[in-house]
Biopython code that builds the backbone (N, CA, C, O; Angstrom):
import numpy as np
from Bio.PDB.StructureBuilder import StructureBuilder

atoms = [
    (1, "UNK", "N", (-252.512, 33.943, -114.231)),
    (1, "UNK", "CA", (-251.800, 33.029, -115.097)),
    (1, "UNK", "C", (-250.519, 33.712, -115.559)),
    (1, "UNK", "O", (-250.584, 34.813, -116.105)),
    (2, "UNK", "N", (-249.349, 33.092, -115.357)),
    (2, "UNK", "CA", (-248.099, 33.761, -115.668)),
    (2, "UNK", "C", (-247.856, 33.984, -117.150)),
    (2, "UNK", "O", (-247.045, 34.839, -117.505)),
    (3, "UNK", "N", (-248.521, 33.256, -118.023)),
    (3, "UNK", "CA", (-248.256, 33.424, -119.447)),
    (3, "UNK", "C", (-249.028, 34.585, -120.061)),
    (3, "UNK", "O", (-248.763, 34.955, -121.205)),
    (4, "UNK", "N", (-249.976, 35.167, -119.333)),
    (4, "UNK", "CA", (-250.751, 36.279, -119.871)),
    (4, "UNK", "C", (-249.862, 37.455, -120.258)),
    (4, "UNK", "O", (-250.031, 37.979, -121.359)),
    (5, "UNK", "N", (-248.916, 37.907, -119.412)),
    (5, "UNK", "CA", (-248.052, 39.008, -119.859)),
    (5, "UNK", "C", (-247.231, 38.645, -121.088)),
    (5, "UNK", "O", (-246.967, 39.496, -121.937)),
    (6, "UNK", "N", (-246.829, 37.390, -121.183)),
    (6, "UNK", "CA", (-246.049, 36.958, -122.339)),
    (6, "UNK", "C", (-246.898, 37.041, -123.591)),
    (6, "UNK", "O", (-246.447, 37.544, -124.620)),
    (7, "UNK", "N", (-248.125, 36.551, -123.510)),
    (7, "UNK", "CA", (-249.017, 36.598, -124.669)),
    (7, "UNK", "C", (-249.293, 38.033, -125.097)),
    (7, "UNK", "O", (-249.281, 38.350, -126.286)),
    (8, "UNK", "N", (-249.542, 38.895, -124.118)),
    (8, "UNK", "CA", (-249.802, 40.304, -124.432)),
    (8, "UNK", "C", (-248.588, 40.943, -125.102)),
    (8, "UNK", "O", (-248.726, 41.706, -126.058)),
    (9, "UNK", "N", (-247.403, 40.627, -124.593)),
    (9, "UNK", "CA", (-246.186, 41.191, -125.184)),
    (9, "UNK", "C", (-245.978, 40.707, -126.609)),
    (9, "UNK", "O", (-245.622, 41.487, -127.492)),
    (10, "UNK", "N", (-246.199, 39.419, -126.830)),
    (10, "UNK", "CA", (-246.045, 38.878, -128.184)),
    (10, "UNK", "C", (-247.052, 39.501, -129.141)),
    (10, "UNK", "O", (-246.706, 39.845, -130.271)),
    (11, "UNK", "N", (-248.305, 39.649, -128.689)),
    (11, "UNK", "CA", (-249.325, 40.262, -129.540)),
    (11, "UNK", "C", (-248.973, 41.714, -129.847)),
    (11, "UNK", "O", (-249.146, 42.169, -130.977)),
    (12, "UNK", "N", (-248.480, 42.443, -128.847)),
    (12, "UNK", "CA", (-248.086, 43.827, -129.060)),
    (12, "UNK", "C", (-246.945, 43.913, -130.076)),
    (12, "UNK", "O", (-246.953, 44.764, -130.966)),
    (13, "UNK", "N", (-245.965, 43.018, -129.930)),
    (13, "UNK", "CA", (-244.836, 43.030, -130.851)),
    (13, "UNK", "C", (-245.295, 42.730, -132.271)),
    (13, "UNK", "O", (-244.872, 43.400, -133.213)),
    (14, "UNK", "N", (-246.159, 41.728, -132.433)),
    (14, "UNK", "CA", (-246.646, 41.386, -133.770)),
    (14, "UNK", "C", (-247.480, 42.512, -134.364)),
    (14, "UNK", "O", (-247.388, 42.792, -135.559)),
    (15, "UNK", "N", (-248.292, 43.158, -133.535)),
    (15, "UNK", "CA", (-249.096, 44.283, -134.020)),
    (15, "UNK", "C", (-248.202, 45.436, -134.453)),
    (15, "UNK", "O", (-248.462, 46.084, -135.466)),
    (16, "UNK", "N", (-247.148, 45.689, -133.685)),
    (16, "UNK", "CA", (-246.215, 46.761, -134.039)),
    (16, "UNK", "C", (-245.550, 46.483, -135.369)),
    (16, "UNK", "O", (-245.431, 47.372, -136.211)),
    (17, "UNK", "N", (-245.119, 45.249, -135.556)),
    (17, "UNK", "CA", (-244.468, 44.888, -136.822)),
    (17, "UNK", "C", (-245.457, 45.015, -137.968)),
    (17, "UNK", "O", (-245.117, 45.555, -139.021)),
    (18, "UNK", "N", (-246.691, 44.520, -137.778)),
    (18, "UNK", "CA", (-247.700, 44.549, -138.837)),
    (18, "UNK", "C", (-248.087, 45.980, -139.191)),
    (18, "UNK", "O", (-248.152, 46.326, -140.371)),
    (19, "UNK", "N", (-248.345, 46.819, -138.183)),
    (19, "UNK", "CA", (-248.766, 48.188, -138.443)),
    (19, "UNK", "C", (-247.673, 48.995, -139.123)),
    (19, "UNK", "O", (-247.961, 49.922, -139.881)),
    (20, "UNK", "N", (-246.433, 48.650, -138.858)),
    (20, "UNK", "CA", (-245.331, 49.418, -139.402)),
    (20, "UNK", "C", (-244.686, 48.762, -140.611)),
    (20, "UNK", "O", (-243.606, 49.172, -141.036)),
    (21, "UNK", "N", (-245.337, 47.746, -141.171)),
    (21, "UNK", "CA", (-244.724, 47.042, -142.294)),
    (21, "UNK", "C", (-244.643, 47.911, -143.544)),
    (21, "UNK", "O", (-243.834, 47.634, -144.429)),
    (22, "UNK", "N", (-245.460, 48.953, -143.635)),
    (22, "UNK", "CA", (-245.417, 49.852, -144.789)),
    (22, "UNK", "C", (-244.529, 51.065, -144.542)),
    (22, "UNK", "O", (-244.539, 52.009, -145.332)),
    (23, "UNK", "N", (-243.767, 51.052, -143.464)),
    (23, "UNK", "CA", (-242.929, 52.196, -143.126)),
    (23, "UNK", "C", (-241.815, 52.355, -144.154)),
    (23, "UNK", "O", (-241.417, 51.404, -144.826)),
    (24, "UNK", "N", (-241.333, 53.575, -144.250)),
    (24, "UNK", "CA", (-240.244, 53.862, -145.180)),
    (24, "UNK", "C", (-238.982, 53.146, -144.723)),
    (24, "UNK", "O", (-238.793, 52.934, -143.525)),
    (25, "UNK", "N", (-238.106, 52.767, -145.667)),
    (25, "UNK", "CA", (-236.879, 52.066, -145.293)),
    (25, "UNK", "C", (-236.022, 52.818, -144.278)),
    (25, "UNK", "O", (-235.306, 52.187, -143.500)),
    (26, "UNK", "N", (-236.075, 54.133, -144.264)),
    (26, "UNK", "CA", (-235.295, 54.901, -143.292)),
    (26, "UNK", "C", (-235.758, 54.622, -141.871)),
    (26, "UNK", "O", (-234.965, 54.693, -140.933)),
    (27, "UNK", "N", (-237.038, 54.304, -141.706)),
    (27, "UNK", "CA", (-237.583, 54.018, -140.383)),
    (27, "UNK", "C", (-237.386, 52.568, -139.963)),
    (27, "UNK", "O", (-237.592, 52.213, -138.803)),
    (28, "UNK", "N", (-236.987, 51.739, -140.915)),
    (28, "UNK", "CA", (-236.898, 50.303, -140.639)),
    (28, "UNK", "C", (-235.943, 49.989, -139.492)),
    (28, "UNK", "O", (-236.265, 49.173, -138.628)),
    (29, "UNK", "N", (-234.788, 50.616, -139.472)),
    (29, "UNK", "CA", (-233.817, 50.337, -138.417)),
    (29, "UNK", "C", (-234.374, 50.726, -137.050)),
    (29, "UNK", "O", (-234.165, 50.007, -136.073)),
    (30, "UNK", "N", (-235.072, 51.841, -136.969)),
    (30, "UNK", "CA", (-235.667, 52.259, -135.702)),
    (30, "UNK", "C", (-236.729, 51.266, -135.247)),
    (30, "UNK", "O", (-236.818, 50.944, -134.062)),
    (31, "UNK", "N", (-237.525, 50.787, -136.181)),
    (31, "UNK", "CA", (-238.570, 49.820, -135.835)),
    (31, "UNK", "C", (-237.967, 48.489, -135.392)),
    (31, "UNK", "O", (-238.438, 47.876, -134.434)),
    (32, "UNK", "N", (-236.939, 48.054, -136.084)),
    (32, "UNK", "CA", (-236.306, 46.796, -135.704)),
    (32, "UNK", "C", (-235.566, 46.924, -134.371)),
    (32, "UNK", "O", (-235.469, 45.950, -133.625)),
    (33, "UNK", "N", (-235.054, 48.092, -134.071)),
    (33, "UNK", "CA", (-234.450, 48.317, -132.755)),
    (33, "UNK", "C", (-235.514, 48.223, -131.675)),
    (33, "UNK", "O", (-235.265, 47.687, -130.595)),
    (34, "UNK", "N", (-236.691, 48.739, -131.962)),
    (34, "UNK", "CA", (-237.814, 48.615, -131.029)),
    (34, "UNK", "C", (-238.202, 47.150, -130.845)),
    (34, "UNK", "O", (-238.512, 46.722, -129.733)),
    (35, "UNK", "N", (-238.184, 46.395, -131.918)),
    (35, "UNK", "CA", (-238.489, 44.955, -131.830)),
    (35, "UNK", "C", (-237.472, 44.275, -130.923)),
    (35, "UNK", "O", (-237.845, 43.443, -130.095)),
    (36, "UNK", "N", (-236.196, 44.616, -131.066)),
    (36, "UNK", "CA", (-235.168, 44.021, -130.197)),
    (36, "UNK", "C", (-235.429, 44.355, -128.735)),
    (36, "UNK", "O", (-235.281, 43.493, -127.868)),
    (37, "UNK", "N", (-235.816, 45.596, -128.451)),
    (37, "UNK", "CA", (-236.122, 45.978, -127.072)),
    (37, "UNK", "C", (-237.315, 45.176, -126.550)),
    (37, "UNK", "O", (-237.316, 44.723, -125.406)),
    (38, "UNK", "N", (-238.323, 45.008, -127.393)),
    (38, "UNK", "CA", (-239.496, 44.240, -126.985)),
    (38, "UNK", "C", (-239.149, 42.767, -126.764)),
    (38, "UNK", "O", (-239.701, 42.127, -125.869)),
    (39, "UNK", "N", (-238.251, 42.237, -127.564)),
    (39, "UNK", "CA", (-237.802, 40.863, -127.356)),
    (39, "UNK", "C", (-237.088, 40.724, -126.013)),
    (39, "UNK", "O", (-237.240, 39.710, -125.333)),
    (40, "UNK", "N", (-236.311, 41.737, -125.627)),
    (40, "UNK", "CA", (-235.657, 41.714, -124.313)),
    (40, "UNK", "C", (-236.695, 41.670, -123.198)),
    (40, "UNK", "O", (-236.548, 40.923, -122.231)),
    (41, "UNK", "N", (-237.751, 42.480, -123.341)),
    (41, "UNK", "CA", (-238.812, 42.498, -122.338)),
    (41, "UNK", "C", (-239.529, 41.152, -122.291)),
    (41, "UNK", "O", (-239.800, 40.625, -121.212)),
    (42, "UNK", "N", (-239.831, 40.605, -123.454)),
    (42, "UNK", "CA", (-240.523, 39.310, -123.506)),
    (42, "UNK", "C", (-239.656, 38.220, -122.884)),
    (42, "UNK", "O", (-240.166, 37.344, -122.184)),
    (43, "UNK", "N", (-238.359, 38.268, -123.133)),
    (43, "UNK", "CA", (-237.469, 37.263, -122.549)),
    (43, "UNK", "C", (-237.432, 37.388, -121.029)),
    (43, "UNK", "O", (-237.436, 36.380, -120.322)),
    (44, "UNK", "N", (-237.397, 38.624, -120.522)),
    (44, "UNK", "CA", (-237.426, 38.819, -119.064)),
    (44, "UNK", "C", (-238.745, 38.329, -118.471)),
    (44, "UNK", "O", (-238.753, 37.693, -117.418)),
    (45, "UNK", "N", (-239.868, 38.625, -119.148)),
    (45, "UNK", "CA", (-241.164, 38.158, -118.663)),
    (45, "UNK", "C", (-241.241, 36.628, -118.672)),
    (45, "UNK", "O", (-241.814, 36.019, -117.769)),
    (46, "UNK", "N", (-240.661, 36.025, -119.695)),
    (46, "UNK", "CA", (-240.645, 34.566, -119.771)),
    (46, "UNK", "C", (-239.840, 33.976, -118.619)),
    (46, "UNK", "O", (-240.257, 32.994, -118.005)),
    (47, "UNK", "N", (-238.692, 34.569, -118.327)),
    (47, "UNK", "CA", (-237.862, 34.088, -117.217)),
    (47, "UNK", "C", (-238.592, 34.264, -115.884)),
    (47, "UNK", "O", (-238.524, 33.392, -115.018)),
    (48, "UNK", "N", (-239.291, 35.395, -115.720)),
    (48, "UNK", "CA", (-240.059, 35.613, -114.493)),
    (48, "UNK", "C", (-241.190, 34.600, -114.375)),
    (48, "UNK", "O", (-241.442, 34.062, -113.297)),
    (49, "UNK", "N", (-241.865, 34.346, -115.482)),
    (49, "UNK", "CA", (-242.957, 33.372, -115.462)),
    (49, "UNK", "C", (-242.427, 31.980, -115.123)),
    (49, "UNK", "O", (-243.075, 31.224, -114.399)),
    (50, "UNK", "N", (-241.255, 31.647, -115.645)),
    (50, "UNK", "CA", (-240.663, 30.341, -115.347)),
    (50, "UNK", "C", (-240.323, 30.228, -113.869)),
    (50, "UNK", "O", (-240.561, 29.191, -113.250)),
    (51, "UNK", "N", (-239.760, 31.309, -113.296)),
    (51, "UNK", "CA", (-239.420, 31.284, -111.869)),
    (51, "UNK", "C", (-240.661, 31.182, -110.992)),
    (51, "UNK", "O", (-240.636, 30.522, -109.953)),
    (52, "UNK", "N", (-241.749, 31.834, -111.408)),
    (52, "UNK", "CA", (-242.963, 31.819, -110.587)),
    (52, "UNK", "C", (-243.868, 30.633, -110.895)),
    (52, "UNK", "O", (-244.900, 30.450, -110.249)),
    (53, "UNK", "N", (-243.484, 29.837, -111.873)),
    (53, "UNK", "CA", (-244.270, 28.662, -112.237)),
    (53, "UNK", "C", (-244.261, 27.674, -111.084)),
    (53, "UNK", "O", (-243.223, 27.401, -110.482)),
    (54, "UNK", "N", (-245.428, 27.152, -110.793)),
    (54, "UNK", "CA", (-245.518, 26.150, -109.738)),
    (54, "UNK", "C", (-246.014, 24.832, -110.327)),
    (54, "UNK", "O", (-246.956, 24.221, -109.824)),
    (55, "UNK", "N", (-245.363, 24.415, -111.393)),
    (55, "UNK", "CA", (-245.732, 23.170, -112.056)),
    (55, "UNK", "C", (-245.430, 21.996, -111.135)),
    (55, "UNK", "O", (-244.351, 21.895, -110.551)),
    (56, "UNK", "N", (-246.382, 21.146, -111.029)),
    (56, "UNK", "CA", (-246.247, 19.959, -110.194)),
    (56, "UNK", "C", (-245.619, 18.834, -111.014)),
    (56, "UNK", "O", (-245.850, 18.742, -112.220)),
    (57, "UNK", "N", (-244.832, 17.985, -110.372)),
    (57, "UNK", "CA", (-244.190, 16.897, -111.113)),
    (57, "UNK", "C", (-245.178, 15.921, -111.745)),
    (57, "UNK", "O", (-244.844, 15.251, -112.722)),
    (58, "UNK", "N", (-246.386, 15.833, -111.201)),
    (58, "UNK", "CA", (-247.369, 14.882, -111.730)),
    (58, "UNK", "C", (-248.274, 15.482, -112.801)),
    (58, "UNK", "O", (-249.180, 14.800, -113.281)),
    (59, "UNK", "N", (-248.056, 16.740, -113.190)),
    (59, "UNK", "CA", (-248.859, 17.355, -114.245)),
    (59, "UNK", "C", (-248.482, 16.752, -115.594)),
    (59, "UNK", "O", (-247.313, 16.472, -115.859)),
    (60, "UNK", "N", (-249.478, 16.559, -116.431)),
    (60, "UNK", "CA", (-249.212, 15.957, -117.733)),
    (60, "UNK", "C", (-248.538, 16.938, -118.687)),
    (60, "UNK", "O", (-247.656, 16.549, -119.454)),
    (61, "UNK", "N", (-248.943, 18.199, -118.647)),
    (61, "UNK", "CA", (-248.371, 19.205, -119.546)),
    (61, "UNK", "C", (-247.804, 20.357, -118.737)),
    (61, "UNK", "O", (-248.358, 20.755, -117.712)),
    (62, "UNK", "N", (-246.691, 20.881, -119.218)),
    (62, "UNK", "CA", (-246.078, 22.073, -118.650)),
    (62, "UNK", "C", (-245.649, 22.974, -119.804)),
    (62, "UNK", "O", (-245.449, 22.510, -120.926)),
    (63, "UNK", "N", (-245.512, 24.250, -119.519)),
    (63, "UNK", "CA", (-245.052, 25.194, -120.540)),
    (63, "UNK", "C", (-243.554, 25.022, -120.711)),
    (63, "UNK", "O", (-242.823, 24.938, -119.724)),
    (64, "UNK", "N", (-243.093, 24.968, -121.941)),
    (64, "UNK", "CA", (-241.685, 24.750, -122.247)),
    (64, "UNK", "C", (-240.971, 26.100, -122.334)),
    (64, "UNK", "O", (-240.737, 26.621, -123.425)),
    (65, "UNK", "N", (-240.631, 26.657, -121.174)),
    (65, "UNK", "CA", (-239.971, 27.962, -121.113)),
    (65, "UNK", "C", (-238.612, 27.970, -121.816)),
    (65, "UNK", "O", (-238.326, 28.910, -122.556)),
    (66, "UNK", "N", (-237.767, 26.961, -121.612)),
    (66, "UNK", "CA", (-236.466, 26.993, -122.312)),
    (66, "UNK", "C", (-236.610, 27.046, -123.832)),
    (66, "UNK", "O", (-235.832, 27.726, -124.500)),
    (67, "UNK", "N", (-237.595, 26.337, -124.386)),
    (67, "UNK", "CA", (-237.796, 26.368, -125.839)),
    (67, "UNK", "C", (-238.237, 27.753, -126.296)),
    (67, "UNK", "O", (-237.799, 28.235, -127.341)),
    (68, "UNK", "N", (-239.098, 28.389, -125.520)),
    (68, "UNK", "CA", (-239.547, 29.731, -125.883)),
    (68, "UNK", "C", (-238.379, 30.716, -125.839)),
    (68, "UNK", "O", (-238.254, 31.571, -126.716)),
    (69, "UNK", "N", (-237.532, 30.600, -124.826)),
    (69, "UNK", "CA", (-236.378, 31.489, -124.728)),
    (69, "UNK", "C", (-235.432, 31.259, -125.907)),
    (69, "UNK", "O", (-234.871, 32.216, -126.441)),
    (70, "UNK", "N", (-235.250, 30.011, -126.316)),
    (70, "UNK", "CA", (-234.413, 29.731, -127.490)),
    (70, "UNK", "C", (-234.999, 30.379, -128.744)),
    (70, "UNK", "O", (-234.262, 30.936, -129.557)),
    (71, "UNK", "N", (-236.328, 30.306, -128.903)),
    (71, "UNK", "CA", (-236.964, 30.919, -130.068)),
    (71, "UNK", "C", (-236.822, 32.439, -130.036)),
    (71, "UNK", "O", (-236.582, 33.059, -131.072)),
    (72, "UNK", "N", (-236.966, 33.039, -128.863)),
    (72, "UNK", "CA", (-236.797, 34.495, -128.739)),
    (72, "UNK", "C", (-235.368, 34.877, -129.114)),
    (72, "UNK", "O", (-235.152, 35.860, -129.823)),
    (73, "UNK", "N", (-234.405, 34.110, -128.644)),
    (73, "UNK", "CA", (-233.004, 34.389, -128.985)),
    (73, "UNK", "C", (-232.752, 34.214, -130.480)),
    (73, "UNK", "O", (-231.969, 34.960, -131.068)),
    (74, "UNK", "N", (-233.407, 33.237, -131.093)),
    (74, "UNK", "CA", (-233.252, 33.019, -132.533)),
    (74, "UNK", "C", (-233.829, 34.210, -133.311)),
    (74, "UNK", "O", (-233.240, 34.653, -134.297)),
    (75, "UNK", "N", (-234.966, 34.717, -132.871)),
    (75, "UNK", "CA", (-235.559, 35.891, -133.526)),
    (75, "UNK", "C", (-234.630, 37.089, -133.362)),
    (75, "UNK", "O", (-234.390, 37.830, -134.315)),
    (76, "UNK", "N", (-234.102, 37.277, -132.136)),
    (76, "UNK", "CA", (-233.198, 38.394, -131.877)),
    (76, "UNK", "C", (-231.961, 38.306, -132.774)),
    (76, "UNK", "O", (-231.514, 39.319, -133.314)),
    (77, "UNK", "N", (-231.409, 37.106, -132.934)),
    (77, "UNK", "CA", (-230.243, 36.930, -133.803)),
    (77, "UNK", "C", (-230.583, 37.263, -135.252)),
    (77, "UNK", "O", (-229.761, 37.836, -135.968)),
    (78, "UNK", "N", (-231.790, 36.908, -135.687)),
    (78, "UNK", "CA", (-232.205, 37.224, -137.051)),
    (78, "UNK", "C", (-232.319, 38.718, -137.283)),
    (78, "UNK", "O", (-231.886, 39.227, -138.317)),
    (79, "UNK", "N", (-232.905, 39.427, -136.315)),
    (79, "UNK", "CA", (-233.030, 40.882, -136.426)),
    (79, "UNK", "C", (-231.644, 41.514, -136.405)),
    (79, "UNK", "O", (-231.348, 42.399, -137.207)),
    (80, "UNK", "N", (-230.796, 41.059, -135.486)),
    (80, "UNK", "CA", (-229.443, 41.610, -135.392)),
    (80, "UNK", "C", (-228.642, 41.312, -136.658)),
    (80, "UNK", "O", (-227.894, 42.163, -137.140)),
    (81, "UNK", "N", (-228.801, 40.113, -137.188)),
    (81, "UNK", "CA", (-228.103, 39.756, -138.425)),
    (81, "UNK", "C", (-228.536, 40.608, -139.602)),
    (81, "UNK", "O", (-227.740, 40.901, -140.495)),
    (82, "UNK", "N", (-229.810, 41.007, -139.600)),
    (82, "UNK", "CA", (-230.297, 41.873, -140.670)),
    (82, "UNK", "C", (-229.771, 43.294, -140.492)),
    (82, "UNK", "O", (-229.373, 43.940, -141.462)),
    (83, "UNK", "N", (-229.770, 43.780, -139.244)),
    (83, "UNK", "CA", (-229.326, 45.150, -138.992)),
    (83, "UNK", "C", (-227.824, 45.328, -139.221)),
    (83, "UNK", "O", (-227.382, 46.380, -139.683)),
    (84, "UNK", "N", (-227.059, 44.314, -138.902)),
    (84, "UNK", "CA", (-225.612, 44.398, -139.128)),
    (84, "UNK", "C", (-225.129, 43.058, -139.676)),
    (84, "UNK", "O", (-224.583, 42.233, -138.943)),
    (85, "UNK", "N", (-225.337, 42.856, -140.973)),
    (85, "UNK", "CA", (-224.983, 41.563, -141.571)),
    (85, "UNK", "C", (-223.486, 41.315, -141.531)),
    (85, "UNK", "O", (-222.675, 42.226, -141.697)),
    (86, "UNK", "N", (-223.145, 40.050, -141.303)),
    (86, "UNK", "CA", (-221.737, 39.682, -141.253)),
    (86, "UNK", "C", (-221.245, 39.217, -142.620)),
    (86, "UNK", "O", (-220.040, 39.087, -142.835)),
    (87, "UNK", "N", (-222.164, 38.968, -143.534)),
    (87, "UNK", "CA", (-221.790, 38.530, -144.880)),
    (87, "UNK", "C", (-222.844, 39.001, -145.870)),
    (87, "UNK", "O", (-223.953, 39.368, -145.480)),
    (88, "UNK", "N", (-222.502, 38.989, -147.129)),
    (88, "UNK", "CA", (-223.406, 39.517, -148.143)),
    (88, "UNK", "C", (-224.449, 38.511, -148.604)),
    (88, "UNK", "O", (-225.517, 38.915, -149.065)),
    (89, "UNK", "N", (-224.176, 37.211, -148.494)),
    (89, "UNK", "CA", (-225.096, 36.215, -149.007)),
    (89, "UNK", "C", (-226.139, 35.829, -147.952)),
    (89, "UNK", "O", (-225.826, 35.768, -146.763)),
    (90, "UNK", "N", (-227.369, 35.571, -148.387)),
    (90, "UNK", "CA", (-228.403, 35.161, -147.428)),
    (90, "UNK", "C", (-228.125, 33.754, -146.914)),
    (90, "UNK", "O", (-227.499, 32.939, -147.592)),
    (91, "UNK", "N", (-228.594, 33.492, -145.724)),
    (91, "UNK", "CA", (-228.439, 32.161, -145.148)),
    (91, "UNK", "C", (-229.813, 31.551, -144.951)),
    (91, "UNK", "O", (-230.815, 32.265, -144.912)),
    (92, "UNK", "N", (-229.862, 30.262, -144.828)),
    (92, "UNK", "CA", (-231.130, 29.557, -144.650)),
    (92, "UNK", "C", (-231.676, 29.849, -143.253)),
    (92, "UNK", "O", (-230.973, 29.639, -142.264)),
    (93, "UNK", "N", (-232.910, 30.326, -143.157)),
    (93, "UNK", "CA", (-233.476, 30.609, -141.835)),
    (93, "UNK", "C", (-233.772, 29.315, -141.077)),
    (93, "UNK", "O", (-234.095, 28.286, -141.671)),
    (94, "UNK", "N", (-233.656, 29.391, -139.764)),
    (94, "UNK", "CA", (-233.979, 28.256, -138.915)),
    (94, "UNK", "C", (-235.439, 28.370, -138.514)),
    (94, "UNK", "O", (-235.921, 29.455, -138.189)),
    (95, "UNK", "N", (-236.124, 27.270, -138.538)),
    (95, "UNK", "CA", (-237.547, 27.280, -138.239)),
    (95, "UNK", "C", (-237.783, 27.327, -136.735)),
    (95, "UNK", "O", (-237.102, 26.640, -135.974)),
    (96, "UNK", "N", (-238.763, 28.147, -136.301)),
    (96, "UNK", "CA", (-239.145, 28.211, -134.898)),
    (96, "UNK", "C", (-239.977, 26.989, -134.549)),
    (96, "UNK", "O", (-240.695, 26.450, -135.391)),
    (97, "UNK", "N", (-239.872, 26.563, -133.316)),
    (97, "UNK", "CA", (-240.639, 25.410, -132.872)),
    (97, "UNK", "C", (-242.099, 25.811, -132.685)),
    (97, "UNK", "O", (-242.988, 25.189, -133.266)),
    (98, "UNK", "N", (-242.353, 26.832, -131.888)),
    (98, "UNK", "CA", (-243.703, 27.347, -131.711)),
    (98, "UNK", "C", (-244.604, 26.517, -130.823)),
    (98, "UNK", "O", (-245.680, 26.990, -130.458)),
    (99, "UNK", "N", (-244.224, 25.310, -130.457)),
    (99, "UNK", "CA", (-245.033, 24.466, -129.580)),
    (99, "UNK", "C", (-244.355, 24.447, -128.229)),
    (99, "UNK", "O", (-243.267, 23.891, -128.084)),
    (100, "UNK", "N", (-244.994, 25.054, -127.230)),
    (100, "UNK", "CA", (-244.378, 25.226, -125.931)),
    (100, "UNK", "C", (-245.039, 24.372, -124.851)),
    (100, "UNK", "O", (-244.896, 24.660, -123.663)),
    (101, "UNK", "N", (-245.752, 23.338, -125.247)),
    (101, "UNK", "CA", (-246.393, 22.469, -124.271)),
    (101, "UNK", "C", (-245.592, 21.181, -124.171)),
    (101, "UNK", "O", (-245.407, 20.467, -125.156)),
    (102, "UNK", "N", (-245.122, 20.900, -122.964)),
    (102, "UNK", "CA", (-244.362, 19.666, -122.731)),
    (102, "UNK", "C", (-245.309, 18.589, -122.246)),
    (102, "UNK", "O", (-246.076, 18.816, -121.310)),
    (103, "UNK", "N", (-245.270, 17.445, -122.852)),
    (103, "UNK", "CA", (-246.043, 16.298, -122.410)),
    (103, "UNK", "C", (-245.166, 15.531, -121.438)),
    (103, "UNK", "O", (-244.337, 14.721, -121.853)),
    (104, "UNK", "N", (-245.343, 15.780, -120.144)),
    (104, "UNK", "CA", (-244.454, 15.200, -119.154)),
    (104, "UNK", "C", (-244.677, 13.716, -118.955)),
    (104, "UNK", "O", (-243.767, 13.011, -118.518)),
    (105, "UNK", "N", (-245.867, 13.225, -119.264)),
    (105, "UNK", "CA", (-246.104, 11.800, -119.064)),
    (105, "UNK", "C", (-245.290, 10.972, -120.034)),
    (105, "UNK", "O", (-244.769, 9.928, -119.642)),
    (106, "UNK", "N", (-245.155, 11.394, -121.292)),
    (106, "UNK", "CA", (-244.352, 10.627, -122.251)),
    (106, "UNK", "C", (-242.864, 10.828, -121.984)),
    (106, "UNK", "O", (-242.068, 9.927, -122.252)),
    (107, "UNK", "N", (-242.469, 11.999, -121.458)),
    (107, "UNK", "CA", (-241.061, 12.255, -121.161)),
    (107, "UNK", "C", (-240.610, 11.391, -119.988)),
    (107, "UNK", "O", (-239.471, 10.927, -119.957)),
    (108, "UNK", "N", (-241.505, 11.177, -119.025)),
    (108, "UNK", "CA", (-241.148, 10.377, -117.859)),
    (108, "UNK", "C", (-241.097, 8.891, -118.203)),
    (108, "UNK", "O", (-240.316, 8.150, -117.607)),
    (109, "UNK", "N", (-241.913, 8.443, -119.152)),
    (109, "UNK", "CA", (-241.962, 7.018, -119.474)),
    (109, "UNK", "C", (-240.851, 6.588, -120.413)),
    (109, "UNK", "O", (-240.558, 5.397, -120.512)),
    (110, "UNK", "N", (-240.220, 7.540, -121.110)),
    (110, "UNK", "CA", (-239.148, 7.159, -122.031)),
    (110, "UNK", "C", (-237.849, 6.936, -121.273)),
    (110, "UNK", "O", (-237.567, 7.639, -120.303)),
    (111, "UNK", "N", (-237.051, 5.956, -121.710)),
    (111, "UNK", "CA", (-235.801, 5.649, -120.990)),
    (111, "UNK", "C", (-234.728, 6.669, -121.222)),
    (111, "UNK", "O", (-233.629, 6.542, -120.684)),
]
sb = StructureBuilder()
sb.init_structure("model")
sb.init_model(0)
sb.init_chain("A")
sb.init_seg("    ")
for serial, (resi, resn, name, xyz) in enumerate(atoms, 1):
    if name == "N":
        sb.init_residue(resn, " ", resi, " ")
    sb.init_atom(name, np.array(xyz, "f"), 0.0, 1.0, " ", f" {name:<3s}", serial, name[0])
structure = sb.get_structure()
């Protein structure tokens, strides 16, 4: 299953963030740099999974790879914005979609 490496990578990234949440502020930049590297790996794995996907046109559900890549990029922008802020005031965070299942039957029936 092509999504298994993606799931493992996401779980590893979340575990790394959770285990290191009590780290000293001096280590924070190093940890967030590691998160950025892991996001790059996850994005590459997602692109590989999308290329190797053999979704049939008649399948009801497919994995929404473009949405996942957009969410990964949004997370990367948030980490980068924190590491090198462009302004002093906080901005409203954008919510992740988190639902990567496409219902192709309703998409095909809509005009």
